[in-house]
VOGUTOR-283820 format. One record per residue (C-alpha): x, y, z. Coordinates in steps of 0.5 Angstrom, whole numbers, plus 500, padded with zeros to 3 digits. Each point is the difference from the previous one (the first is absolute). Layout:
BEGIN
<east:X, north:Y, up:Z> .
...
This chain:
BEGIN
<east:818, north:660, up:013> .
<east:499, north:500, up:507> .
<east:497, north:505, up:503> .
<east:501, north:504, up:506> .
<east:494, north:504, up:503> .
<east:504, north:506, up:506> .
<east:495, north:505, up:505> .
<east:504, north:505, up:503> .
<east:506, north:500, up:494> .
<east:502, north:507, up:500> .
<east:505, north:500, up:505> .
<east:503, north:495, up:506> .
<east:499, north:493, up:499> .
<east:495, north:501, up:495> .
<east:505, north:504, up:494> .
<east:505, north:494, up:502> .
<east:496, north:495, up:499> .
<east:497, north:503, up:492> .
<east:507, north:502, up:499> .
<east:503, north:493, up:502> .
<east:494, north:496, up:496> .
<east:501, north:504, up:494> .
<east:507, north:500, up:499> .
<east:499, north:492, up:502> .
<east:495, north:500, up:493> .
<east:494, north:500, up:503> .
<east:494, north:504, up:498> .
<east:498, north:505, up:507> .
<east:493, north:502, up:501> .
<east:503, north:506, up:505> .
<east:494, north:503, up:504> .
<east:501, north:508, up:504> .
<east:495, north:504, up:503> .
<east:502, north:506, up:495> .
<east:505, north:497, up:493> .
<east:500, north:508, up:497> .
<east:504, north:502, up:505> .
<east:504, north:493, up:502> .
<east:507, north:503, up:496> .
<east:505, north:494, up:503> .
<east:494, north:495, up:498> .
<east:498, north:504, up:493> .
<east:508, north:500, up:498> .
<east:501, north:493, up:502> .
<east:494, north:498, up:494> .
<east:503, north:505, up:495> .
<east:506, north:495, up:501> .
<east:495, north:493, up:500> .
<east:495, north:503, up:495> .
<east:499, north:493, up:498> .
<east:500, north:497, up:507> .
<east:497, north:506, up:505> .
<east:493, north:501, up:500> .
<east:496, north:507, up:505> .
<east:494, north:498, up:503> .
<east:496, north:507, up:505> .
<east:499, north:495, up:506> .
<east:498, north:502, up:506> .
<east:500, north:494, up:505> .
<east:493, north:503, up:505> .
<east:497, north:503, up:492> .
<east:494, north:495, up:498> .
<east:499, north:503, up:493> .
<east:508, north:500, up:500> .
<east:500, north:492, up:500> .
<east:493, north:500, up:496> .
<east:504, north:504, up:494> .
<east:508, north:495, up:501> .
<east:495, north:495, up:499> .
<east:497, north:502, up:494> .
<east:506, north:503, up:497> .
<east:504, north:492, up:502> .
<east:493, north:496, up:498> .
<east:505, north:496, up:495> .
<east:506, north:500, up:503> .
<east:503, north:495, up:505> .
<east:503, north:501, up:506> .
<east:506, north:494, up:503> .
<east:503, north:504, up:505> .
<east:495, north:505, up:504> .
<east:504, north:504, up:506> .
<east:495, north:504, up:504> .
<east:505, north:505, up:502> .
<east:497, north:506, up:502> .
<east:501, north:502, up:507> .
<east:500, north:505, up:506> .
<east:503, north:500, up:506> .
<east:496, north:506, up:502> .
<east:501, north:504, up:507> .
<east:507, north:498, up:503> .
<east:502, north:500, up:509> .
<east:492, north:498, up:502> .
<east:500, north:496, up:506> .
<east:494, north:498, up:504> .
<east:495, north:506, up:502> .
<east:502, north:504, up:493> .
<east:497, north:495, up:495> .
<east:493, north:503, up:497> .
<east:496, north:498, up:496> .
<east:499, north:504, up:492> .
<east:508, north:498, up:499> .
<east:500, north:493, up:501> .
<east:494, north:499, up:496> .
<east:503, north:504, up:494> .
<east:507, north:495, up:501> .
<east:495, north:495, up:501> .
<east:498, north:501, up:492> .
<east:505, north:501, up:498> .
<east:504, north:493, up:503> .
<east:495, north:496, up:501> .
<east:494, north:501, up:496> .
<east:504, north:503, up:493> .
<east:504, north:493, up:499> .
<east:494, north:496, up:500> .
<east:494, north:505, up:497> .
<east:506, north:499, up:494> .
<east:501, north:493, up:500> .
<east:493, north:499, up:499> .
<east:499, north:505, up:495> .
<east:507, north:496, up:496> .
<east:498, north:493, up:502> .
<east:498, north:498, up:493> .
<east:506, north:503, up:497> .
<east:503, north:497, up:506> .
<east:498, north:493, up:497> .
<east:501, north:500, up:493> .
<east:508, north:500, up:501> .
<east:505, north:496, up:500> .
<east:502, north:501, up:506> .
<east:495, north:502, up:505> .
<east:502, north:504, up:505> .
<east:498, north:505, up:506> .
<east:505, north:504, up:505> .
<east:497, north:504, up:504> .
<east:506, north:504, up:504> .
<east:500, north:499, up:507> .
<east:506, north:501, up:506> .
<east:503, north:496, up:505> .
<east:495, north:506, up:504> .
<east:494, north:497, up:499> .
<east:503, north:494, up:503> .
<east:498, north:499, up:507> .
<east:504, north:494, up:501> .
<east:506, north:505, up:499> .
<east:497, north:507, up:504> .
<east:504, north:502, up:506> .
<east:500, north:507, up:500> .
<east:493, north:501, up:500> .
<east:497, north:508, up:497> .
<east:500, north:500, up:493> .
<east:493, north:498, up:501> .
<east:497, north:502, up:493> .
<east:506, north:497, up:495> .
<east:501, north:494, up:505> .
<east:491, north:498, up:499> .
<east:500, north:503, up:493> .
<east:505, north:494, up:498> .
<east:498, north:494, up:505> .
<east:493, north:502, up:496> .
<east:504, north:499, up:494> .
<east:503, north:494, up:501> .
<east:491, north:497, up:502> .
<east:499, north:502, up:494> .
<east:505, north:497, up:496> .
<east:499, north:494, up:504> .
<east:493, north:499, up:498> .
<east:502, north:503, up:494> .
<east:504, north:493, up:498> .
<east:495, north:495, up:502> .
<east:494, north:503, up:497> .
<east:504, north:501, up:494> .
<east:504, north:493, up:501> .
<east:494, north:497, up:494> .
<east:502, north:505, up:495> .
<east:507, north:498, up:501> .
<east:502, north:507, up:502> .
<east:507, north:501, up:504> .
<east:499, north:505, up:506> .
<east:506, north:502, up:505> .
<east:501, north:506, up:505> .
<east:506, north:503, up:499> .
<east:506, north:505, up:505> .
<east:504, north:504, up:496> .
<east:505, north:501, up:505> .
<east:502, north:506, up:503> .
<east:500, north:504, up:494> .
<east:503, north:508, up:497> .
<east:493, north:502, up:498> .
<east:497, north:507, up:502> .
<east:497, north:495, up:506> .
<east:506, north:496, up:502> .
<east:504, north:506, up:500> .
<east:507, north:501, up:497> .
<east:503, north:496, up:506> .
<east:497, north:493, up:499> .
<east:505, north:496, up:497> .
<east:497, north:497, up:495> .
<east:498, north:503, up:492> .
<east:495, north:500, up:497> .
<east:503, north:496, up:494> .
<east:503, north:496, up:506> .
<east:493, north:499, up:502> .
<east:497, north:498, up:493> .
<east:505, north:496, up:498> .
<east:499, north:496, up:505> .
<east:492, north:499, up:501> .
<east:501, north:499, up:492> .
<east:504, north:494, up:502> .
<east:494, north:497, up:505> .
<east:495, north:501, up:495> .
<east:504, north:496, up:494> .
<east:501, north:494, up:504> .
<east:493, north:500, up:505> .
<east:495, north:495, up:499> .
<east:492, north:499, up:500> .
<east:503, north:495, up:507> .
<east:502, north:506, up:503> .
<east:495, north:504, up:499> .
<east:497, north:503, up:506> .
<east:507, north:502, up:502> .
<east:504, north:505, up:503> .
<east:507, north:501, up:497> .
<east:506, north:505, up:501> .
<east:505, north:503, up:494> .
<east:506, north:494, up:502> .
<east:493, north:495, up:498> .
<east:500, north:499, up:509> .
<east:492, north:499, up:502> .
<east:498, north:505, up:505> .
<east:497, north:498, up:505> .
<east:492, north:502, up:501> .
């Protein structure tokens, strides 16, 4: 049975991923900061009791990650989806950005995925698919930035893209495929209700990308329609 581990699985795109993979017959390790309070995720785990296991994971917590590694010491992970992320303070223009909020978002959005990937790489390497997907954003694309502003979120996702590219190079000898994914403008707490794409639609599109991607495409940046996004 193929296995997916998803961070930030309690809501939005992460929840949609957990539901989609479980309904597709995958074993799902669903991670979030407070599983006992994640009502929708708890209900989903009851719906798929043989498929979904819940784990506590704050991606900035070394102790949470150490515990997760121990809990999953004998498990393989075919697809590791680094989905957990935050936007941070919005509408910050030049002259209004401060250091602490920037560092907090950077720890979650950029450092977190690398720490999770490093900790679980043995689980990925021993799997059939050997894949790591980092949920990025077109706002991390330097070439596509024509509006400015959003310094914190843009820079953190651009940093994640750099992490993705380096991971792809470093893990190629172990035949691990690493990609960055742009989920689109999604109806989540971050994207807002006016976004045109539902979490289910985004998750389905991104899963199709991951289903067909090859090692030759490792280090690439794709959107949910399988189009390459410029760095």
